[in-house]
N, C-alpha and C positions, 0 to 999 in steps of 0.2 A: 146704429152703431159704427162708431168712427174707426179712421183705420190708426195700429198701434204706430206709435215714432217710438223706433228703436232707439237709442241712447248708449253711448261709452260712458261708465263711469271707473274711473283711475282712482287710485288709495295712495298718493303718495308721501313716503316717511323716509326717514332716515334714523339712524343708529342713536340717536338720542329719546325717536321714539314718538316724535315731533310727527304728526298725520296734518293730512288735507286730501277731503275729496273732491273733487271734480266731475263733475258732468257734464257733457254735452252730446248735441244730434252725432248720430256713428255716420262715418263718413268711408266711403271705400279707402280712401287713404289711409285711414287705422288699420288695416292690414296687418302692417310690418310689425307694427306694438306687442312689446311680449313683456309677460312678467320677467323684473326684475332689471328690466333697463334704465339705464343710468337717465334720469330728467335733469335739466335746470328751469329753474322755476325766480323771479323775482318776487320776493316779500315782504313784508313792512313790520316794525312792533314797534309798540308802545315804550317798551321791555328793555331794556339792555340788552339783556343775556338771551331775549330770539321765545320764553318761555311760556308766549302765546305768539299768535301772531296770524296775521290776513294776509292770503299767497293773491297777486292777480291771478285770473282766473286763464292763464295760458301756460303751459307747458312745452320745453322744447325737446326735441329729443335729436341728441348730438350723432349718435349713432346712425340714424336714417335723416337728420335736417328736418325734422318733420315737426309743428305745430301742430296742436293739440290746445284750442280754445274756440267759443263759439263767438268772440269777435276783437280784432286785434285793439289790443291795449295799449300794446309796446312797437317801438320799432323794430319792425326783426331783420332788417336787415344788417344789424350789427351784431346780432346776438350770435350768431358762429365763432365771431372773434372773440367775444367774451364768455365763451366755450369755453373755448380751447387756451386762452389766457386759464381758467378756473382748472382743466386737464392738467397744465402745465407745471399750475404750481401746486398743485394733487401730487403730481409724479417729483417735486424738487423737496416739497416736504417729505415722502416716501424715503426718497434718497438720500437726505441727512439722516432721519432716524437710521435706516439702517447704516450709515456709516458711524455714530453714534452706538449703533448697538454694538457692532464688529470692535471698533476701539475700547471700551469695554470691556469685553469677552479678548483681549490681545490683550489689557493692562492686568486681568484678574489675577494671572500668574508671577506676574514681576511690581508688585506693589503699585502698578497704574503708572510708571514714569517709561515703559519702553525699555529696548535695549542699549544698556549703559556706552561710555564713548570707546572705539576702537581700539 
């Protein structure tokens, strides 16, 4: 009987229900991976709404600056900058949505036009 090869199996998904499973040989560097960690991946699809997609078999964990994947298909040097941009864009969208929510709430009592002239 041969030795058992240990593997890490990641199931990565998003709020839309999209899921992809990645299997890779287990390495010591994977010890920092936690359930619920944010990950960034490069995916491609033949559909404009990405109802189905193919993922490049590499996953980037921005919190730990860790890559998980058997073979480097991407130029990994660029991913930290791309990841930071994704995070900034998400923060900007959340701040914009919060401002709109507050403006709607403030306008609800005054007909939506805000305070009158001084």
